[in-house]
VOSEFI-287564 format. One record per residue (C-alpha): y, z, x. Coordinates in steps of 0.05 Angstrom, whole numbers, plus 32768, in hexadecimal, padded with zeros to 4 digits. Each point is the difference from the previous one (the first is absolute). Layout:
BEGIN
YZX...
//
This chain:
BEGIN
796782C67C48803D8009802A804180137FDD80237FC180177FD87FC0800680117FB8800F7FD07FC87FF37FFC7FB57FFC802F7FCB801C80478016800F80447FE5800D803D8023801C803480157FCC802D803C7FF38006804080277FB880157FF17FE57FC380237FD27FDE7FCF7FFE7FDE7FBC7FCA7FED7FCF7FE37FBA800A7FD97FDC7FCA7FF4803F7FD77FE7802B803A801E804680058018800F8046801580487FF87FDF80387FD8801680487FF87FCF80317FE180168044801A80418025800D80047FE38046803F7FF9802B80157FBF7FE07FFB801E7FBA8027803D801680367FD2801C80087FDE7FBD7FFC80427FDB803A801A8029802B7FC77FE78000801E7FBA8029803D801180167FFD804880417FDA800B7FFC8009804C7FBB7FE0800180197FC57FD780397FF580307FD48009803E7FC97FD07FE980307FD07FDE7FD67FFF7FC1800080187FB87FD07FFD7FC5800B7FD47FC37FDD80117FBE7FFC7FD77FC07FF57FB97FEA80487FEC7FF8801B801E80417FC77FE2802980087FBC7FDD804B7FFF800D7FF6801480487FD27FC4800A802C7FD17FD7803D8012802B7FDB7FF880428002804A80127FD4800D803E7FC180257FEC7FD5801F80367FC380107FD57FE47FFB7FB97FD280397FED7FCD7FF77FC87FC680297FE37FBD7FEE80217FC87FED7FD0802C7FF77FC3800C7FC07FD980487FEA8008802E7FDA7FD280147FB8800C8045801980167FE3802D80367FCE7FCD801880357FCA8007802E802E80287FC78014802E7FEE7FB7800B80477FE5800A80298037802180038002804C7FF2804A80077FC4802980187FCF800C7FC77FE380467FFD7FC580137FD38009804A7FF37FD680357FDE801D80037FB8800B804B800380287FF9804080287FC67FE2800F802B7FC2801D8035802F802E7FCD801F80127FE77FBB800F80487FEA7FD07FF87FC57FC180207FE67FBF7FE780207FEB7FD87FC480437FDB7FFF80017FE5804680327FC680057FE77FB9800C802F7FF7803A802F8028802C802C7FDA80318015801A804480447FE0800A802D7FFB803D80448021800280397FCE8006803A800B8030803B80297FE780317FC9800E803C7FF77FD280027FB680117FC27FF97FD3803180077FC580277FBF7FF1804A80057FF080137FC37FD680417FF77FDA7FE280217FC37FE4803A80277FE5803D7FDD7FE28037802B7FEC80477FF28005803D802D7FD9803D7FEB8020803980267FCF803680197FCF7FFE7FC57FCB80377FFF7FD17FE57FCB7FD17FC780137FF87FED7FB6804B7FF77FFA80027FD3803C7FC97FD47FE280247FFD7FBD80427FEB80217FDB7FC980277FDF7FE87FBF80437FFF7FDB80247FDE803A7FCB7FC97FFF80047FF87FB5804B7FFA7FFD800B7FD080398012802B803D7FF77FE180457FE7804080207FFB804C80008013802E80397FE68048800280328026802A8000804280267FCB80367FFF7FD67FEA7FC57FBB7FFC7FE17FD57FC9801D80047FB97FE57FB67FF880117FE7803F7FDF7FC87FEC7FCE802A801C7FC7803A7FD380137FD37FC380057FE0800E7FBC8043800D7FDE801B7FBD801A7FC67FDC7FDD7FFF7FCD8037804B7FF280057FFF801F80457FDD7FC0801780307FD17FDC8042801E80168019801380468001804C8006801B801E803F800880478019804080128025800D80418024804980087FEE80397FE87FD380267FE8803E7FC77FD0801280027FE17FBA804C7FFC7FFE80037FDE80437FCE7FCD7FE780217FF07FBE80477FFE801D7FED7FD280387FDF7FCD7FD2801A7FBC7FE9801180187FBA803380347FEA7FD880327FD7801C80367FD37FDD804380067FF580207FBC7FE680477FF87FE380227FC3801380467FEB800780267FBE8049800C801280107FB8801380467FE57FF87FE97FC57FD57FCA7FF17FCC7FCD7FCC801480087FD17FC5804C7FFE800A7FFC7FEE804A7FF77FBA801D7FBD7FFE80257FF97FB5800680177FFC80497FD78010803F7FEB80497FF67FDD803780267FEB80357FCE7FF88047801B7FD280317FDB8006804880167FCC8035800F7FDD801C7FC1802080458008803F7FF9802B80167FB97FEF80217FD480348010801B80458049800A80147FFA7FC3802D7FEB7FD37FC78035801D7FD180367FF080337FE37FBA800A7FFE7FED7FB780347FCF7FE47FEF80197FBA7FD780397FE37FE57FF27FBA7FE3802D7FCA7FD07FF37FC78019801C7FBE7FCA802E7FE27FFB802F7FC57FD280347FE47FEC803F80257FF27FDB80418030801180387FEA7FC6802C7FCD7FC980097FC57FFB803080187FDA803E7FCE7FC87FF780117FF97FB6804A7FFD80117FF37FCB80347FD97FD67FCE803880047FCC80357FEA80327FD47FC8801A7FF57FE87FB9804C80007FF5800A7FD7803F7FCC7FCE7FE8801F7FFE7FBA80467FF1801B7FE67FCB802F7FDA7FDD7FC880417FFD7FD8
//
């Protein structure tokens, strides 16, 4: 059998050309062919993700949220010859993406799991444009800038917390870890697909955008040596929250741009908080004040 095989009736859909019709599989991958290697490269190669405009999505909740929020999926990969759950079958039958029956061992590799634990589905998703206009700026605006983060898991955690506490969008600024790294996507637990997340190359780009908008937004930074404590500061107005790099904190440009720099009072032997944890605490405080 050839490594890649198409069979049965076809219809045009997605970048790979074909979709399953009436239960017929149109694409099958059984060896480490060029198509498999292209997907494998998406796991650890940021340049390949950017060049192909694709990234991989693992997990029931992230894939479900991607579909629920209308995120463009190029392909759905599933283990050939295995019985699938109702959830997986329904997604395969209703999602306008190329269906790919893959050797379970190969699928396990793409899922970064042991062979006997191959995932039911892996989605190949399209990268959205890095356009700040994707983020709405209403009168009650709350946005988050993560300045030059180096840890993909921290990016995913900030996205998850921003979604949970009512932010309108997250911006990852400067030279940073990749928003579409599999570790980021997993840590966001699907919030990446529910909330606009945009990459921006510099603080100046973000500042031009927020200052030229229809709403006057206060820029609030976080730092252990802040001039005010978060629960004693009014955060009910339009706010852009800036979270600094895990090691160096905010850049000098962001420090100069901030209207206020806030601290979180802590005790014990800890000298500081993880950047993502600090962001979650401040976002909770914003949500608490706005509820009141």
